[in-house]
Backbone bond lengths (Angstrom), bond angles and torsions (degrees), N, CA, C in turn:
res aa  C-N    CA-C-N  psi(-1)  N-CA   C-N-CA  omega(-1)  CA-C   N-CA-C  phi
1 M - - - 1.447 - - 1.525 108.40 -
2 A 1.327 117.19 133.87 1.466 123.12 178.74 1.520 109.51 -84.30
3 S 1.311 115.77 156.76 1.463 119.56 176.06 1.526 109.32 -129.12
4 M 1.305 115.77 154.31 1.455 123.43 177.47 1.517 107.88 -125.11
5 E 1.341 115.53 150.84 1.456 119.81 -179.91 1.524 110.61 -128.55
6 F 1.308 114.49 147.67 1.459 121.98 172.22 1.508 107.37 -130.46
7 P 1.307 119.69 130.60 1.468 125.62 -5.15 1.525 110.85 -78.76
8 S 1.315 114.90 156.27 1.460 122.52 177.40 1.524 107.35 -160.86
9 A 1.319 117.10 175.73 1.463 120.02 178.56 1.525 110.74 -62.22
10 L 1.329 117.55 -32.82 1.452 120.73 179.72 1.527 112.32 -79.00
11 F 1.327 116.46 -30.24 1.465 122.77 179.15 1.535 108.56 -128.84
12 P 1.354 116.53 73.82 1.466 119.42 -174.68 1.531 112.62 -65.62
13 G 1.311 114.68 144.47 1.455 120.99 175.74 1.517 110.50 -96.99
14 R 1.288 115.42 -173.61 1.466 121.44 178.40 1.525 109.18 -81.11
15 P 1.323 116.85 158.86 1.464 118.97 179.84 1.521 111.17 -71.08
16 A 1.314 115.50 156.51 1.463 121.04 169.73 1.529 106.29 -83.13
17 L 1.311 117.03 139.87 1.459 122.69 -178.35 1.515 110.05 -126.03
18 E 1.314 115.25 145.63 1.468 122.00 173.30 1.516 106.87 -136.67
19 L 1.325 116.75 133.90 1.458 121.99 179.24 1.526 108.09 -123.20
20 R 1.313 115.38 119.39 1.468 120.82 178.93 1.523 108.48 -93.99
21 V 1.327 115.78 127.14 1.457 120.51 -177.43 1.524 109.93 -123.01
22 P 1.338 116.75 154.33 1.462 119.86 179.46 1.528 112.13 -65.53
23 D 1.313 115.37 158.82 1.464 120.32 173.88 1.525 108.42 -54.59
24 G 1.314 115.41 139.57 1.455 120.23 178.86 1.521 113.51 95.54
25 W 1.326 117.98 -20.99 1.460 120.09 175.74 1.524 108.15 -75.47
26 Q 1.337 115.64 154.71 1.460 120.44 -178.62 1.512 110.81 -124.29
27 A 1.320 115.16 145.35 1.457 120.76 171.69 1.522 108.70 -69.69
28 V 1.314 115.87 145.96 1.461 121.52 175.16 1.525 106.61 -114.07
29 P 1.341 116.44 88.97 1.461 119.21 -177.43 1.529 111.28 -72.29
30 A 1.309 114.74 160.43 1.468 121.41 174.51 1.518 111.53 55.33
31 V 1.307 115.76 54.06 1.467 119.84 178.27 1.533 108.98 -83.93
32 S 1.324 115.57 50.70 1.462 121.68 -171.77 1.519 113.28 -64.08
33 E 1.321 118.97 -21.71 1.458 119.32 179.73 1.530 111.82 -71.47
34 L 1.313 117.59 -12.75 1.455 121.96 177.31 1.524 108.74 -103.82
35 E 1.313 116.66 109.91 1.459 120.61 -177.70 1.523 110.90 -59.48
36 G 1.308 116.17 129.19 1.451 121.84 177.35 1.516 114.61 80.59
37 A 1.337 117.99 3.60 1.461 120.46 -177.54 1.519 110.89 -61.17
38 A 1.328 115.44 129.75 1.458 121.25 179.34 1.521 111.08 -109.53
39 L 1.328 117.38 -42.24 1.464 123.26 -179.68 1.524 108.69 -140.83
40 A 1.314 115.92 147.47 1.461 120.05 174.61 1.523 108.75 -153.86
41 A 1.326 115.25 142.07 1.464 120.71 178.72 1.523 108.71 -147.25
42 L 1.323 115.49 152.91 1.465 119.89 176.27 1.514 110.08 -144.73
43 R 1.338 113.39 160.33 1.454 119.61 175.00 1.516 106.60 -96.16
44 P 1.330 117.56 114.68 1.463 118.63 -179.04 1.518 111.09 -68.97
45 L 1.287 114.65 138.43 1.463 122.45 177.88 1.519 107.70 -138.72
46 P 1.317 117.09 172.13 1.465 118.07 172.84 1.532 110.25 -56.54
47 E 1.311 117.17 151.19 1.465 122.66 -175.79 1.520 113.47 -51.72
48 E 1.298 118.71 -32.48 1.464 120.85 -175.05 1.532 113.47 -77.59
49 E 1.321 117.76 -7.25 1.468 120.99 -179.79 1.519 110.93 -108.24
50 F 1.341 115.94 145.35 1.458 120.68 176.81 1.520 109.03 -69.51
51 K 1.301 116.97 136.00 1.463 122.29 -177.13 1.529 110.12 -93.54
52 A 1.326 116.55 115.70 1.461 120.40 175.31 1.520 107.62 -56.66
53 N 1.341 116.81 139.90 1.449 119.42 -176.37 1.520 111.48 -150.82
54 V 1.323 115.41 158.57 1.463 123.31 175.25 1.523 106.97 -134.33
55 V 1.339 115.50 132.98 1.460 122.29 178.14 1.525 107.81 -127.48
56 V 1.332 116.84 133.85 1.462 122.67 176.94 1.528 107.03 -115.36
57 T 1.336 116.12 125.63 1.457 120.92 177.49 1.528 110.19 -120.29
58 L 1.318 115.33 155.22 1.466 123.04 176.36 1.520 108.45 -126.23
59 D 1.316 116.09 136.53 1.452 120.02 170.90 1.521 109.09 -154.27
60 E 1.317 115.32 166.45 1.455 120.44 -179.16 1.516 108.97 -105.98
61 V 1.341 115.64 138.96 1.457 121.77 177.56 1.527 108.29 -129.47
62 V 1.316 115.54 161.12 1.464 121.02 -176.72 1.527 110.76 -69.31
63 P 1.336 117.15 156.99 1.468 120.09 -178.75 1.526 113.54 -57.08
64 E 1.321 117.68 -28.26 1.464 121.42 -178.37 1.525 113.33 -82.23
65 H 1.326 116.86 -1.71 1.462 120.38 -177.32 1.526 110.55 -57.76
66 S 1.307 115.87 141.29 1.455 121.68 -179.76 1.525 109.68 -114.43
67 V 1.309 116.50 135.30 1.461 120.14 176.15 1.531 109.60 -61.63
68 R 1.310 117.25 -26.70 1.468 120.51 177.54 1.526 110.17 -58.35
69 T 1.330 117.64 -34.94 1.461 121.56 177.48 1.524 110.33 -59.79
70 D 1.317 117.17 -43.54 1.464 121.29 179.95 1.526 111.27 -67.57
71 L 1.316 116.13 -43.46 1.463 120.24 -179.44 1.527 110.74 -66.34
72 D 1.327 116.88 -38.57 1.468 120.92 176.91 1.526 111.02 -66.89
73 A 1.331 117.34 -31.98 1.467 120.53 177.55 1.529 110.75 -65.25
74 V 1.326 117.11 -34.49 1.470 120.29 175.80 1.528 109.04 -64.09
75 A 1.334 117.51 -43.81 1.471 121.34 178.39 1.525 110.88 -63.78
76 A 1.333 117.32 -40.37 1.464 120.82 178.39 1.527 110.77 -64.54
77 S 1.320 116.50 -37.35 1.464 120.71 177.08 1.529 110.09 -62.85
78 A 1.323 116.73 -41.39 1.470 120.78 178.06 1.518 110.26 -62.57
79 A 1.322 116.98 -44.16 1.465 121.07 -178.27 1.527 112.18 -63.65
80 A 1.327 116.97 -27.17 1.462 121.53 -177.79 1.529 113.01 -88.95
81 R 1.327 118.27 -3.13 1.465 121.28 -175.57 1.525 111.07 -112.97
82 P 1.321 116.25 153.14 1.474 119.14 177.61 1.530 111.36 -60.05
83 Q 1.316 116.27 127.92 1.465 124.27 178.81 1.530 111.70 54.49
84 G 1.332 116.97 34.16 1.459 121.36 -179.71 1.518 112.19 -72.11
85 A 1.303 115.87 139.26 1.470 122.14 177.87 1.523 108.62 -149.38
86 T 1.337 116.37 151.69 1.458 120.42 177.99 1.515 110.19 -121.98
87 G 1.322 114.88 157.01 1.451 122.30 175.07 1.518 109.89 -95.86
88 E 1.317 115.44 -173.77 1.456 122.08 179.16 1.525 110.38 -73.78
89 V 1.313 115.38 155.05 1.456 121.94 174.54 1.528 108.38 -72.18
90 Y 1.310 116.76 138.69 1.464 121.00 177.04 1.520 109.45 -138.17
91 A 1.315 115.82 165.37 1.462 121.39 178.58 1.518 108.27 -133.15
92 R 1.324 115.54 145.87 1.465 121.41 174.93 1.515 108.77 -154.50
93 T 1.315 114.80 149.20 1.456 119.96 178.10 1.525 108.24 -92.46
94 I 1.320 114.78 125.29 1.463 122.19 -179.43 1.520 107.21 -129.52
95 G 1.303 116.10 121.80 1.456 119.76 177.32 1.525 113.08 58.35
96 G 1.321 117.65 31.87 1.460 121.61 177.73 1.518 114.69 83.80
97 V 1.316 118.04 2.89 1.463 122.74 179.55 1.529 107.90 -119.62
98 T 1.337 117.21 135.88 1.461 120.12 175.31 1.520 108.80 -78.91
99 F 1.316 115.52 126.35 1.464 122.51 176.85 1.523 108.74 -109.74
100 F 1.335 115.75 141.17 1.453 123.05 175.57 1.518 106.30 -105.84
101 G 1.333 117.91 131.19 1.451 119.79 -174.36 1.502 113.98 -131.30
102 R 1.317 113.48 162.16 1.459 121.85 175.49 1.522 107.27 -154.41
103 D 1.319 116.19 134.10 1.457 121.36 177.86 1.523 110.12 -91.57
104 L 1.308 115.23 152.23 1.453 123.34 -178.15 1.519 107.57 -138.27
105 S 1.326 116.92 135.10 1.464 119.87 172.00 1.528 107.79 -125.07
106 F 1.327 115.42 148.79 1.461 120.85 -179.76 1.520 108.76 -162.76
107 V 1.318 115.63 168.61 1.461 120.96 177.62 1.518 108.54 -105.00
108 D 1.323 115.32 121.09 1.455 122.45 175.04 1.523 107.62 -93.82
109 P 1.332 119.02 134.53 1.469 119.83 -176.49 1.529 114.11 -61.39
110 V 1.319 118.47 -24.62 1.463 121.35 -179.59 1.528 111.27 -99.63
111 A 1.326 117.58 -48.47 1.468 122.46 -171.87 1.530 113.41 -87.80
112 G 1.310 117.97 -13.80 1.467 120.27 -177.10 1.521 110.76 87.52
113 T 1.324 116.82 -154.26 1.460 120.67 -178.04 1.529 110.23 -74.80
114 L 1.332 114.78 130.15 1.456 121.61 -179.87 1.516 109.57 -122.44
115 L 1.323 115.83 150.67 1.455 123.11 174.32 1.520 106.59 -122.06
116 S 1.332 115.48 128.04 1.455 120.90 -178.33 1.519 108.96 -126.17
117 S 1.319 116.67 134.39 1.460 122.98 174.93 1.526 107.45 -109.59
118 S 1.332 116.85 122.43 1.457 122.01 178.64 1.519 108.46 -115.41
119 L 1.335 116.27 125.89 1.464 121.86 -179.71 1.518 108.97 -126.65
120 F 1.344 115.61 142.14 1.454 122.25 -175.57 1.525 109.54 -126.84
121 G 1.331 116.57 123.00 1.457 122.36 175.80 1.518 108.63 -123.14
122 F 1.335 116.18 159.31 1.458 119.74 -173.37 1.518 112.25 -136.90
123 L 1.328 114.76 143.35 1.457 123.06 169.67 1.525 106.40 -118.49
124 R 1.326 116.83 134.36 1.471 120.21 177.95 1.523 109.16 -97.34
125 R 1.351 114.94 130.69 1.459 120.56 173.51 1.519 107.99 -76.45
126 E 1.325 117.27 123.62 1.460 121.64 -175.94 1.528 112.02 -68.96
127 V 1.317 119.09 -31.17 1.450 122.25 -174.51 1.531 112.64 -70.17
128 D 1.328 118.60 -35.04 1.465 120.52 -176.41 1.527 114.03 -134.09
129 G 1.327 118.66 -1.39 1.462 121.72 178.90 1.510 114.48 80.35
130 G 1.320 118.13 -2.34 1.464 120.98 178.68 1.524 111.01 -63.39
131 L 1.313 115.49 162.15 1.459 121.00 -177.13 1.522 111.35 -115.05
132 V 1.315 115.69 139.32 1.457 122.50 167.70 1.521 105.43 -102.28
133 R 1.326 116.04 118.47 1.463 121.02 -179.77 1.522 108.84 -94.88
134 I 1.329 115.33 130.20 1.462 122.56 175.09 1.524 105.66 -108.42
135 T 1.317 117.10 115.87 1.461 121.58 179.95 1.521 108.46 -109.88
136 V 1.315 115.72 127.61 1.462 121.63 176.45 1.524 106.48 -116.42
137 T 1.322 115.83 121.78 1.463 120.72 179.49 1.518 108.61 -123.83
138 G 1.308 115.62 124.01 1.458 121.17 176.38 1.511 108.70 -119.36
139 T 1.325 116.85 137.76 1.462 121.06 -177.43 1.520 109.89 -133.35
140 I 1.335 114.71 137.53 1.466 121.66 177.73 1.522 109.14 -134.29
141 G 1.330 115.26 159.07 1.456 121.09 174.83 1.516 110.32 -87.67
142 A 1.315 116.33 149.04 1.466 121.10 -177.14 1.527 112.49 -66.01
143 A 1.327 117.88 -27.49 1.461 120.32 -177.28 1.524 112.03 -60.23
144 R 1.332 117.28 -29.88 1.465 120.99 -178.54 1.523 111.71 -120.12
145 H 1.333 117.93 23.85 1.463 119.95 -170.73 1.516 113.68 -63.63
146 R 1.313 119.28 -32.19 1.463 120.02 -178.48 1.531 111.62 -62.32
147 E 1.306 117.65 -44.38 1.463 120.22 179.55 1.520 112.30 -83.77
148 D 1.328 117.53 -31.22 1.461 120.45 -173.76 1.522 114.59 -81.15
149 Y 1.336 118.60 -28.64 1.465 119.78 -176.00 1.531 110.96 -61.55
150 A 1.316 116.98 -46.83 1.471 119.92 179.37 1.532 110.74 -65.24
151 T 1.325 117.27 -40.50 1.466 120.65 178.11 1.519 110.50 -63.28
152 L 1.334 116.18 -45.01 1.453 121.33 179.51 1.524 111.05 -57.28
153 H 1.331 117.17 -47.85 1.460 119.68 -179.04 1.535 111.78 -72.79
154 G 1.322 117.75 -24.04 1.461 120.00 171.74 1.514 110.85 -65.11
155 V 1.340 116.75 -40.65 1.462 120.67 176.78 1.530 109.57 -65.43
156 I 1.331 116.65 -46.53 1.469 120.68 179.30 1.525 110.38 -58.80
157 D 1.324 116.72 -45.31 1.466 120.43 179.83 1.522 112.52 -67.16
158 G 1.338 117.18 -18.35 1.460 121.60 178.73 1.518 113.53 -83.12
159 L 1.345 117.00 -1.19 1.467 119.60 177.84 1.522 109.72 -64.59
160 R 1.305 116.90 135.85 1.459 122.76 175.27 1.519 108.03 -118.41
161 V 1.318 115.68 128.68 1.461 122.29 -178.56 1.522 107.83 -117.62
162 T 1.316 116.34 124.00 1.458 121.37 174.55 1.530 106.65 -113.56
163 P 1.349 116.59 102.04 1.462 119.22 -177.55 1.523 111.53 -59.83
164 A 1.320 115.21 144.46 1.467 120.74 175.63 1.521 109.35 -72.70
165 E 1.320 115.84 155.98 1.459 120.75 174.04 1.530 108.16 -53.63
166 G 1.315 116.18 135.49 1.457 120.62 178.35 1.516 113.89 89.47
167 T 1.343 117.15 6.51 1.468 120.42 175.26 1.523 109.38 -126.63
168 T 1.327 115.29 152.03 1.459 121.52 -177.34 1.527 109.14 -131.38
169 P 1.340 118.70 130.18 1.467 120.36 177.10 1.526 110.72 -65.57
170 L 1.314 115.42 142.67 1.458 120.66 172.79 1.522 107.32 -91.76
171 V 1.323 116.60 133.50 1.462 119.45 -170.78 1.524 114.05 -127.88
172 D 1.323 120.24 4.40 1.456 121.02 -177.09 1.525 110.46 -88.26
173 H 1.323 116.17 90.52 1.459 119.92 -176.90 1.517 112.55 -74.82
174 A 1.305 120.67 -16.33 1.461 122.40 -178.57 1.526 111.45 -63.28
175 L 1.305 118.21 -23.08 1.453 121.46 -175.68 1.522 112.63 -60.77
176 A 1.309 118.03 -46.89 1.460 120.83 -176.00 1.516 111.98 -84.48
177 V 1.306 117.19 -29.43 1.454 120.52 -172.92 1.525 112.38 -81.05
178 T 1.316 117.16 -37.27 1.457 120.05 -174.57 1.515 113.44 -84.01
179 G 1.330 116.81 -13.52 1.452 119.40 -178.37 1.516 112.87 83.77
180 G 1.331 116.42 4.02 1.459 120.64 177.26 1.505 109.98 -76.75
181 E 1.293 117.28 -158.35 1.459 121.87 177.12 1.529 107.31 -54.16
182 D 1.322 116.62 120.51 1.457 117.89 -169.29 1.515 113.59 -112.29
183 R 1.276 119.20 23.64 1.465 119.60 172.92 1.499 108.81 -83.22
184 P 1.326 117.15 123.30 1.466 117.53 177.82 1.506 111.02 -72.00
């Protein structure tokens, strides 16, 4: 009788993730309202201030998925929000995986002006070519943006990704940045 195992190269699991946060930040367990949420942390502040936060989600997308779709979704989100604007597309390697990012700013009726950084990294499943998308979203309030932006990206850069057996990180950042063929 044959046996099968999960996780394995034939049945790859999700990556292991670690997020390093500054002293004083808190884990946000059970972030069930966010589909695919794997990790979340925030810096606690008085109730009247927006709490800087980072959320990491995992989901699976088809092999034909394009990172351009994700980056365009950030632009569409900006267009749908009051005073929404986006920054330039950028790429950075985090935890051995190339992430493609785009910043978004908008005015929230309750929290005021917010700045959000959305980054997308991918692992390819070797058995079927499917993609596991790792999305890291960090959000800060404009009132503290000068001090919080560097802290936020320090947390994002502190993400550690350990790919599961049977998956391979995608590392060609030129695809999204140059405007050439943009399938990771």
